[in-house]
GUSEGU-295890 format. One record per atom (N, C-alpha, C): x, y, z; residue in three letters. Coordinates in Angstrom, 2 decimals. Layout:
residues N
REC       px       py       pz  gunu
REC        X        Y        Z   ALA
...
end
This chain:
residues 174
REC       px       py       pz  gunu
REC     0.94     5.82    -0.62   UNK
REC     0.54     6.64    -1.74   UNK
REC     1.28     7.98    -1.70   UNK
REC     1.45     8.51    -0.50   UNK
REC     2.14     9.79    -0.37   UNK
REC     3.63     9.68    -0.69   UNK
REC     4.19     8.49    -0.53   UNK
REC     5.59     8.27    -0.86   UNK
REC     5.82     8.10    -2.35   UNK
REC     4.76     7.72    -3.08   UNK
REC     4.89     7.42    -4.51   UNK
REC     3.81     8.15    -5.30   UNK
REC     3.85     9.46    -5.26   UNK
REC     2.83    10.27    -5.93   UNK
REC     2.86    10.13    -7.45   UNK
REC     3.98     9.64    -8.01   UNK
REC     4.08     9.47    -9.45   UNK
REC     3.31     8.23    -9.95   UNK
REC     2.92     7.37    -9.03   UNK
REC     2.20     6.15    -9.39   UNK
REC     0.75     6.47    -9.74   UNK
REC     0.23     5.75   -10.72   UNK
REC    -1.20     5.89   -11.07   UNK
REC    -1.99     4.97   -10.14   UNK
REC    -2.43     5.52    -9.03   UNK
REC    -3.13     4.75    -8.01   UNK
REC    -4.61     4.61    -8.34   UNK
REC    -5.15     3.44    -8.06   UNK
REC    -6.59     3.20    -8.07   UNK
REC    -6.93     2.67    -6.68   UNK
REC    -7.87     3.30    -6.02   UNK
REC    -8.29     2.87    -4.68   UNK
REC    -9.73     2.42    -4.77   UNK
REC    -9.96     1.20    -4.31   UNK
REC   -11.31     0.65    -4.33   UNK
REC   -11.76     0.39    -2.91   UNK
REC   -12.96     0.83    -2.61   UNK
REC   -13.60     0.47    -1.36   UNK
REC   -14.89    -0.24    -1.73   UNK
REC   -15.18    -1.32    -1.05   UNK
REC   -16.37    -2.10    -1.39   UNK
REC   -17.62    -1.61    -0.69   UNK
REC   -17.47    -0.61     0.17   UNK
REC   -18.59    -0.16     0.99   UNK
REC   -18.71     1.36     0.98   UNK
REC   -19.87     1.84     1.38   UNK
REC   -20.15     3.25     1.68   UNK
REC   -20.48     4.15     0.49   UNK
REC   -20.70     3.60    -0.68   UNK
REC   -21.04     4.44    -1.82   UNK
REC   -22.30     5.27    -1.55   UNK
REC   -23.28     4.68    -0.87   UNK
REC   -24.53     5.39    -0.59   UNK
REC   -24.45     6.30     0.63   UNK
REC   -23.34     6.23     1.36   UNK
REC   -23.13     7.12     2.50   UNK
REC   -22.63     8.43     1.92   UNK
REC   -23.51     9.40     1.78   UNK
REC   -23.16    10.64     1.09   UNK
REC   -21.99    11.38     1.73   UNK
REC   -21.93    11.38     3.06   UNK
REC   -20.84    12.04     3.75   UNK
REC   -19.51    11.33     3.47   UNK
REC   -19.48    10.02     3.69   UNK
REC   -18.23     9.27     3.51   UNK
REC   -17.81     9.23     2.05   UNK
REC   -18.75     9.07     1.13   UNK
REC   -18.36     9.01    -0.28   UNK
REC   -17.83    10.36    -0.76   UNK
REC   -18.40    11.46    -0.29   UNK
REC   -17.89    12.78    -0.67   UNK
REC   -16.46    12.97    -0.15   UNK
REC   -16.21    12.56     1.09   UNK
REC   -14.87    12.68     1.66   UNK
REC   -13.88    11.79     0.90   UNK
REC   -14.28    10.57     0.61   UNK
REC   -13.43     9.65    -0.14   UNK
REC   -13.06    10.25    -1.49   UNK
REC   -14.04    10.75    -2.21   UNK
REC   -13.78    11.34    -3.53   UNK
REC   -12.89    12.57    -3.44   UNK
REC   -13.08    13.39    -2.41   UNK
REC   -12.23    14.57    -2.22   UNK
REC   -10.78    14.16    -1.95   UNK
REC   -10.58    13.14    -1.13   UNK
REC    -9.23    12.67    -0.84   UNK
REC    -8.60    12.05    -2.09   UNK
REC    -9.36    11.30    -2.86   UNK
REC    -8.82    10.72    -4.10   UNK
REC    -8.39    11.82    -5.06   UNK
REC    -9.19    12.85    -5.18   UNK
REC    -8.83    13.97    -6.05   UNK
REC    -7.55    14.64    -5.54   UNK
REC    -7.47    14.86    -4.24   UNK
REC    -6.29    15.47    -3.64   UNK
REC    -5.03    14.64    -3.92   UNK
REC    -5.16    13.32    -3.83   UNK
REC    -4.02    12.43    -4.04   UNK
REC    -3.75    12.16    -5.52   UNK
REC    -4.65    12.60    -6.39   UNK
REC    -4.49    12.33    -7.82   UNK
REC    -4.74    10.88    -8.16   UNK
REC    -5.59    10.22    -7.39   UNK
REC    -5.88     8.79    -7.59   UNK
REC    -7.29     8.60    -8.13   UNK
REC    -7.50     7.48    -8.77   UNK
REC    -8.84     7.10    -9.22   UNK
REC    -9.50     6.38    -8.05   UNK
REC   -10.68     6.80    -7.66   UNK
REC   -11.41     6.17    -6.57   UNK
REC   -12.64     5.46    -7.09   UNK
REC   -12.86     4.24    -6.62   UNK
REC   -14.01     3.44    -7.03   UNK
REC   -14.69     2.93    -5.77   UNK
REC   -16.02     3.07    -5.71   UNK
REC   -16.74     2.66    -4.51   UNK
REC   -17.84     1.65    -4.83   UNK
REC   -17.98     0.67    -3.94   UNK
REC   -19.09    -0.25    -3.98   UNK
REC   -20.04     0.06    -2.84   UNK
REC   -21.03    -0.79    -2.68   UNK
REC   -22.04    -0.49    -1.67   UNK
REC   -22.42    -1.71    -0.82   UNK
REC   -21.44    -2.56    -0.53   UNK
REC   -21.71    -3.69     0.37   UNK
REC   -21.97    -3.16     1.77   UNK
REC   -22.68    -3.92     2.57   UNK
REC   -23.01    -3.53     3.94   UNK
REC   -21.74    -3.37     4.77   UNK
REC   -21.64    -2.24     5.46   UNK
REC   -20.49    -1.97     6.32   UNK
REC   -20.96    -1.53     7.70   UNK
REC   -22.19    -1.88     8.05   UNK
REC   -22.74    -1.47     9.33   UNK
REC   -22.12    -2.22    10.49   UNK
REC   -22.42    -1.80    11.70   UNK
REC   -21.84    -2.42    12.89   UNK
REC   -22.27    -3.87    13.09   UNK
REC   -23.42    -4.24    12.58   UNK
REC   -23.92    -5.61    12.74   UNK
REC   -23.79    -6.38    11.43   UNK
REC   -22.59    -6.41    10.89   UNK
REC   -22.36    -7.05     9.59   UNK
REC   -22.72    -8.53     9.62   UNK
REC   -23.49    -8.91     8.64   UNK
REC   -23.78   -10.33     8.44   UNK
REC   -22.77   -10.85     7.42   UNK
REC   -22.28   -12.06     7.61   UNK
REC   -21.31   -12.61     6.66   UNK
REC   -21.87   -12.61     5.24   UNK
REC   -20.98   -12.32     4.29   UNK
REC   -21.35   -12.36     2.88   UNK
REC   -20.70   -13.57     2.23   UNK
REC   -21.33   -14.06     1.18   UNK
REC   -20.80   -15.18     0.43   UNK
REC   -19.59   -14.68    -0.37   UNK
REC   -18.51   -15.45    -0.36   UNK
REC   -17.30   -15.04    -1.07   UNK
REC   -17.57   -14.70    -2.53   UNK
REC   -18.45   -15.45    -3.14   UNK
REC   -18.79   -15.21    -4.55   UNK
REC   -19.32   -13.80    -4.76   UNK
REC   -20.13   -13.30    -3.82   UNK
REC   -20.69   -11.95    -3.92   UNK
REC   -19.58   -10.89    -3.82   UNK
REC   -18.64   -11.10    -2.91   UNK
REC   -17.55   -10.15    -2.75   UNK
REC   -16.66   -10.17    -3.98   UNK
REC   -16.33   -11.35    -4.49   UNK
REC   -15.50   -11.45    -5.69   UNK
REC   -16.19   -10.77    -6.88   UNK
REC   -17.47   -11.00    -7.01   UNK
REC   -18.23   -10.38    -8.11   UNK
REC   -18.19    -8.85    -8.00   UNK
REC   -18.36    -8.34    -6.79   UNK
REC   -18.31    -6.90    -6.57   UNK
REC   -16.94    -6.34    -6.92   UNK
REC   -15.89    -7.01    -6.48   UNK
REC   -14.52    -6.56    -6.78   UNK
REC   -14.32    -6.50    -8.29   UNK
REC   -14.63    -7.59    -8.98   UNK
REC   -14.40    -7.64   -10.42   UNK
REC   -15.24    -6.62   -11.18   UNK
REC   -16.44    -6.34   -10.68   UNK
REC   -17.30    -5.36   -11.37   UNK
REC   -16.80    -3.93   -11.21   UNK
REC   -16.04    -3.67   -10.15   UNK
REC   -15.55    -2.32    -9.88   UNK
REC   -14.17    -2.04   -10.47   UNK
REC   -13.45    -3.09   -10.83   UNK
REC   -12.09    -2.89   -11.32   UNK
REC   -12.08    -2.11   -12.63   UNK
REC   -11.25    -1.07   -12.72   UNK
REC   -11.18    -0.28   -13.95   UNK
REC   -10.32    -0.94   -15.02   UNK
REC    -9.54    -1.96   -14.64   UNK
REC    -8.69    -2.68   -15.59   UNK
REC    -8.42    -4.06   -15.02   UNK
REC    -7.68    -4.88   -15.76   UNK
REC    -7.48    -6.23   -15.28   UNK
REC    -6.03    -6.58   -14.95   UNK
REC    -5.12    -5.63   -15.07   UNK
REC    -3.71    -5.90   -14.77   UNK
REC    -3.16    -4.79   -13.88   UNK
REC    -2.43    -5.23   -12.84   UNK
REC    -1.86    -4.29   -11.89   UNK
REC    -0.44    -4.72   -11.56   UNK
REC     0.39    -3.77   -11.19   UNK
REC     1.72    -4.10   -10.70   UNK
REC     1.67    -4.54    -9.25   UNK
REC     0.76    -3.92    -8.50   UNK
REC     0.66    -4.17    -7.07   UNK
REC    -0.78    -3.98    -6.62   UNK
REC    -1.26    -4.92    -5.81   UNK
REC    -2.56    -4.79    -5.17   UNK
REC    -2.32    -4.82    -3.67   UNK
REC    -2.88    -3.85    -2.97   UNK
REC    -2.82    -3.79    -1.51   UNK
REC    -4.21    -4.10    -0.98   UNK
REC    -4.29    -4.92     0.05   UNK
REC    -5.60    -5.23     0.62   UNK
REC    -5.48    -5.44     2.13   UNK
REC    -6.62    -5.66     2.73   UNK
REC    -6.67    -5.95     4.16   UNK
REC    -6.00    -7.29     4.45   UNK
REC    -5.65    -7.46     5.70   UNK
REC    -5.14    -8.74     6.17   UNK
REC    -6.30    -9.73     6.28   UNK
REC    -6.00   -11.00     6.10   UNK
REC    -7.07   -12.01     6.24   UNK
REC    -7.57   -12.11     7.68   UNK
REC    -6.83   -11.50     8.61   UNK
REC    -7.28   -11.45    10.01   UNK
REC    -7.79   -10.07    10.37   UNK
REC    -7.85    -9.18     9.40   UNK
REC    -8.24    -7.80     9.67   UNK
REC    -7.08    -7.06    10.31   UNK
REC    -7.18    -5.77    10.36   UNK
REC    -6.11    -4.99    10.98   UNK
REC    -6.39    -4.77    12.46   UNK
REC    -7.61    -5.05    12.83   UNK
REC    -8.01    -4.92    14.23   UNK
REC    -9.17    -5.86    14.46   UNK
REC    -9.42    -6.15    15.72   UNK
REC   -10.48    -7.09    16.09   UNK
REC   -11.78    -6.31    16.21   UNK
REC   -12.65    -6.49    15.46   UNK
REC   -12.89    -7.36    14.35   UNK
REC   -13.71    -6.60    13.33   UNK
REC   -13.30    -6.65    12.08   UNK
REC   -14.08    -6.11    10.99   UNK
REC   -14.26    -7.24     9.98   UNK
REC   -15.40    -7.86    10.04   UNK
REC   -15.70    -9.00     9.19   UNK
REC   -15.51    -8.68     7.71   UNK
REC   -15.94    -7.49     7.29   UNK
REC   -15.84    -7.14     5.87   UNK
REC   -14.38    -7.06     5.42   UNK
REC   -13.48    -6.58     6.28   UNK
REC   -12.06    -6.55     5.93   UNK
REC   -11.54    -7.97     5.73   UNK
REC   -11.90    -8.88     6.64   UNK
REC   -11.45   -10.26     6.55   UNK
REC   -11.97   -10.93     5.28   UNK
REC   -13.26   -10.73     5.00   UNK
REC   -13.85   -11.32     3.78   UNK
REC   -13.22   -10.75     2.52   UNK
REC   -12.96    -9.45     2.53   UNK
REC   -12.35    -8.81     1.36   UNK
REC   -10.97    -9.39     1.10   UNK
REC   -10.18    -9.54     2.13   UNK
REC    -8.84   -10.10     1.97   UNK
REC    -8.90   -11.51     1.40   UNK
REC    -9.78   -12.34     1.92   UNK
REC    -9.89   -13.71     1.41   UNK
REC   -10.29   -13.71    -0.06   UNK
REC   -11.26   -12.87    -0.43   UNK
REC   -11.72   -12.81    -1.82   UNK
REC   -10.61   -12.30    -2.74   UNK
REC    -9.91   -11.26    -2.33   UNK
REC    -8.82   -10.72    -3.15   UNK
REC    -7.72   -11.77    -3.32   UNK
REC    -7.40   -12.49    -2.26   UNK
REC    -6.37   -13.52    -2.33   UNK
REC    -6.76   -14.63    -3.30   UNK
REC    -8.01   -15.05    -3.25   UNK
REC    -8.49   -16.08    -4.19   UNK
REC    -8.41   -15.55    -5.62   UNK
REC    -8.86   -14.33    -5.86   UNK
REC    -8.80   -13.74    -7.20   UNK
REC    -7.35   -13.63    -7.68   UNK
REC    -6.44   -13.28    -6.80   UNK
REC    -5.02   -13.18    -7.13   UNK
REC    -4.46   -14.57    -7.47   UNK
REC    -4.75   -15.56    -6.65   UNK
REC    -4.23   -16.92    -6.86   UNK
REC    -4.78   -17.58    -8.11   UNK
REC    -6.01   -17.25    -8.48   UNK
REC    -6.63   -17.84    -9.68   UNK
REC    -6.37   -16.98   -10.92   UNK
REC    -5.67   -15.87   -10.73   UNK
REC    -5.33   -14.92   -11.80   UNK
REC    -6.55   -14.24   -12.43   UNK
REC    -7.67   -14.25   -11.71   UNK
REC    -8.83   -13.45   -12.16   UNK
REC    -8.54   -11.98   -11.91   UNK
REC    -7.69   -11.72   -10.94   UNK
REC    -7.16   -10.39   -10.65   UNK
REC    -5.66   -10.53   -10.86   UNK
REC    -5.17   -10.01   -11.98   UNK
REC    -3.78   -10.20   -12.31   UNK
REC    -2.94    -9.06   -11.75   UNK
REC    -1.99    -9.43   -10.92   UNK
REC    -1.06    -8.47   -10.35   UNK
REC     0.26    -9.18   -10.12   UNK
REC     1.35    -8.45   -10.28   UNK
REC     2.66    -9.04   -10.02   UNK
REC     2.81    -9.36    -8.54   UNK
REC     2.21    -8.51    -7.70   UNK
REC     2.33    -8.69    -6.25   UNK
REC     1.01    -8.38    -5.55   UNK
REC     0.82    -9.04    -4.43   UNK
REC    -0.30    -8.76    -3.54   UNK
REC     0.30    -8.51    -2.16   UNK
REC     0.00    -7.34    -1.62   UNK
REC     0.44    -7.01    -0.27   UNK
REC    -0.79    -6.90     0.61   UNK
REC    -0.68    -7.47     1.80   UNK
REC    -1.75    -7.37     2.80   UNK
REC    -1.21    -6.61     4.00   UNK
REC    -2.01    -5.69     4.52   UNK
REC    -1.60    -4.95     5.71   UNK
REC    -1.29    -5.94     6.82   UNK
REC    -0.22    -5.69     7.57   UNK
REC     0.23    -6.61     8.62   UNK
REC     0.24    -5.88     9.97   UNK
REC    -0.91    -5.89    10.63   UNK
REC    -1.06    -5.29    11.95   UNK
REC    -1.79    -6.27    12.85   UNK
REC    -1.63    -6.11    14.13   UNK
REC    -2.35    -6.95    15.10   UNK
REC    -2.66    -6.12    16.33   UNK
REC    -3.69    -6.56    17.06   UNK
REC    -4.11    -5.79    18.24   UNK
REC    -4.33    -6.67    19.47   UNK
REC    -3.69    -7.86    19.45   UNK
REC    -3.80    -8.74    20.62   UNK
REC    -5.23    -9.13    20.94   UNK
REC    -6.04    -9.30    19.89   UNK
REC    -7.45    -9.65    20.11   UNK
REC    -8.25    -8.50    20.69   UNK
REC    -7.85    -7.28    20.38   UNK
REC    -8.57    -6.10    20.86   UNK
REC    -8.06    -5.56    22.18   UNK
REC    -6.92    -6.08    22.66   UNK
REC    -6.38    -5.64    23.96   UNK
REC    -5.65    -4.30    23.88   UNK
REC    -5.21    -3.92    22.67   UNK
REC    -4.50    -2.66    22.50   UNK
REC    -4.71    -2.18    21.07   UNK
REC    -4.29    -0.95    20.80   UNK
REC    -4.43    -0.40    19.45   UNK
REC    -3.58    -1.22    18.48   UNK
REC    -4.02    -1.33    17.24   UNK
REC    -3.23    -2.09    16.25   UNK
REC    -1.80    -1.59    16.17   UNK
REC    -0.89    -2.55    16.06   UNK
REC     0.52    -2.23    15.90   UNK
REC     1.11    -3.16    14.85   UNK
REC     2.25    -2.80    14.27   UNK
REC     2.85    -3.64    13.23   UNK
REC     3.09    -5.07    13.71   UNK
REC     2.80    -6.02    12.84   UNK
REC     3.06    -7.43    13.15   UNK
REC     4.55    -7.70    13.07   UNK
REC     5.04    -8.43    14.03   UNK
REC     6.48    -8.73    14.08   UNK
REC     6.92    -9.61    12.91   UNK
REC     6.00   -10.42    12.38   UNK
REC     6.38   -11.34    11.30   UNK
REC     6.06   -10.79     9.90   UNK
REC     5.86    -9.48     9.80   UNK
REC     5.58    -8.87     8.50   UNK
REC     6.77    -9.07     7.55   UNK
REC     6.46    -9.20     6.26   UNK
REC     7.49    -9.39     5.24   UNK
REC     8.20    -8.09     4.88   UNK
REC     7.51    -6.98     5.06   UNK
REC     8.01    -5.72     4.54   UNK
REC     7.53    -4.59     5.43   UNK
REC     8.39    -3.63     5.67   UNK
REC     7.98    -2.47     6.47   UNK
REC     8.50    -1.19     5.86   UNK
REC     7.76    -0.14     6.06   UNK
REC     8.14     1.18     5.58   UNK
REC     7.96     2.15     6.74   UNK
REC     9.03     2.86     7.07   UNK
REC     8.94     3.93     8.07   UNK
REC     8.65     5.22     7.31   UNK
REC     7.57     5.87     7.66   UNK
REC     7.20     7.11     6.98   UNK
REC     8.02     8.28     7.52   UNK
REC     8.62     9.05     6.63   UNK
REC     9.28    10.28     7.10   UNK
REC     8.26    11.15     7.81   UNK
REC     8.71    11.93     8.77   UNK
REC     7.79    12.71     9.59   UNK
REC     6.86    13.59     8.76   UNK
REC     7.38    14.23     7.73   UNK
REC     6.55    15.10     6.89   UNK
REC     5.43    14.30     6.20   UNK
REC     5.74    13.10     5.74   UNK
REC     4.73    12.24     5.09   UNK
REC     3.71    11.78     6.13   UNK
REC     4.18    11.35     7.31   UNK
REC     3.24    10.92     8.34   UNK
REC     2.31    12.06     8.74   UNK
REC     2.83    13.26     8.88   UNK
REC     1.99    14.41     9.24   UNK
REC     0.91    14.64     8.18   UNK
REC     1.27    14.48     6.92   UNK
REC     0.28    14.65     5.85   UNK
REC    -0.77    13.54     5.90   UNK
REC    -0.35    12.33     6.15   UNK
REC    -1.28    11.21     6.30   UNK
REC    -2.25    11.48     7.46   UNK
REC    -1.71    11.92     8.57   UNK
REC    -2.53    12.23     9.75   UNK
REC    -3.50    13.37     9.44   UNK
REC    -3.03    14.38     8.70   UNK
REC    -3.89    15.50     8.31   UNK
REC    -5.04    15.02     7.42   UNK
REC    -4.77    14.11     6.52   UNK
REC    -5.83    13.56     5.66   UNK
REC    -6.89    12.88     6.52   UNK
REC    -6.43    12.07     7.49   UNK
REC    -7.37    11.34     8.36   UNK
REC    -8.18    12.31     9.21   UNK
REC    -7.52    13.29     9.82   UNK
REC    -8.22    14.17    10.77   UNK
REC    -8.93    15.34    10.12   UNK
REC    -8.31    15.97     9.13   UNK
REC    -8.93    17.15     8.53   UNK
REC    -9.81    16.81     7.34   UNK
REC    -9.29    16.03     6.41   UNK
REC   -10.07    15.75     5.20   UNK
REC   -11.20    14.75     5.47   UNK
REC   -10.90    13.70     6.24   UNK
REC   -11.95    12.74     6.60   UNK
REC   -12.73    13.20     7.82   UNK
REC   -12.14    14.07     8.62   UNK
REC   -12.84    14.65     9.75   UNK
REC   -12.87    13.81    11.02   UNK
REC   -11.96    12.84    11.15   UNK
REC   -11.90    12.06    12.38   UNK
REC   -11.20    12.88    13.46   UNK
REC   -11.78    12.89    14.64   UNK
REC   -11.21    13.65    15.77   UNK
REC    -9.84    13.08    16.15   UNK
REC    -8.95    13.93    16.67   UNK
REC    -7.61    13.46    17.08   UNK
REC    -7.65    12.31    18.09   UNK
REC    -8.71    12.23    18.90   UNK
REC    -8.80    11.15    19.88   UNK
REC    -9.61     9.95    19.36   UNK
REC    -9.95     9.94    18.07   UNK
REC   -10.72     8.84    17.48   UNK
REC    -9.82     7.63    17.25   UNK
REC   -10.44     6.48    17.12   UNK
REC    -9.73     5.24    16.80   UNK
REC    -8.92     5.42    15.52   UNK
REC    -9.52     6.02    14.49   UNK
REC    -8.86     6.19    13.19   UNK
REC    -7.59     7.03    13.31   UNK
REC    -7.65     8.10    14.08   UNK
REC    -6.47     8.96    14.24   UNK
REC    -5.41     8.29    15.11   UNK
REC    -5.84     7.60    16.15   UNK
REC    -4.88     6.91    17.02   UNK
REC    -4.18     5.76    16.29   UNK
REC    -4.83     5.23    15.27   UNK
REC    -4.28     4.09    14.52   UNK
REC    -3.60     4.53    13.23   UNK
REC    -3.13     5.72    13.17   UNK
REC    -2.46     6.26    11.99   UNK
REC    -0.95     6.01    12.16   UNK
REC    -0.46     4.84    11.74   UNK
REC     0.91     4.45    12.09   UNK
REC     1.99     5.19    11.31   UNK
REC     3.13     5.33    11.96   UNK
REC     4.32     5.87    11.30   UNK
REC     5.08     4.75    10.60   UNK
REC     4.84     3.52    11.05   UNK
REC     5.45     2.35    10.43   UNK
REC     4.34     1.57     9.74   UNK
REC     4.48     1.37     8.45   UNK
REC     3.51     0.57     7.70   UNK
REC     4.13    -0.79     7.41   UNK
REC     3.37    -1.85     7.66   UNK
REC     3.91    -3.20     7.50   UNK
REC     2.95    -4.03     6.65   UNK
REC     3.56    -4.98     5.90   UNK
REC     2.80    -5.77     4.93   UNK
REC     3.32    -7.20     4.87   UNK
REC     2.40    -8.13     4.56   UNK
REC     2.76    -9.46     4.12   UNK
REC     2.67    -9.42     2.61   UNK
REC     3.56   -10.15     1.91   UNK
REC     3.60   -10.11     0.45   UNK
REC     3.39   -11.48    -0.16   UNK
REC     2.65   -11.50    -1.27   UNK
REC     2.51   -12.68    -2.11   UNK
REC     2.97   -12.29    -3.50   UNK
REC     3.51   -13.24    -4.25   UNK
REC     3.94   -12.93    -5.61   UNK
REC     5.41   -12.59    -5.66   UNK
REC     5.84   -12.07    -6.80   UNK
REC     7.24   -11.71    -7.02   UNK
REC     7.69   -10.69    -5.98   UNK
REC     8.90   -10.84    -5.50   UNK
REC     9.40    -9.91    -4.48   UNK
REC    10.55    -9.10    -5.01   UNK
end
């Protein structure tokens, strides 16, 4: 997003709308980035119970501000780290919506990171289709958003996982 500030970004999160602290931070960051932010309220607690794909798809479609996109970015179907069930479910639902054209986009990109089953911090997947190296100034701004605007401590998982290399798997036109 920081590399393409001219783009009309829409960022959707399916969780945390009722979390007043997190939703306020999310909205502040969206305003700072000039993006439209949309939040749902699916369970995102530590003891996540699996959700039915139909419920996730319904939530996604109900939150979408439009029905056509040039690019949709989502979680990996394996998650970016071991293990966030909601990320995995979201990716599967978005992929189904993309494949059935209920969510129309020219391209679907999924984050491509792996952590060796939790043995180390997430790092770019070697078999990713696409990678972007962030210029230092852009990475510093990304890190500042994570640590200052969202308030994650420099030694937090979120700050440690703020990569300089972003990698993606791609579906659709390339």
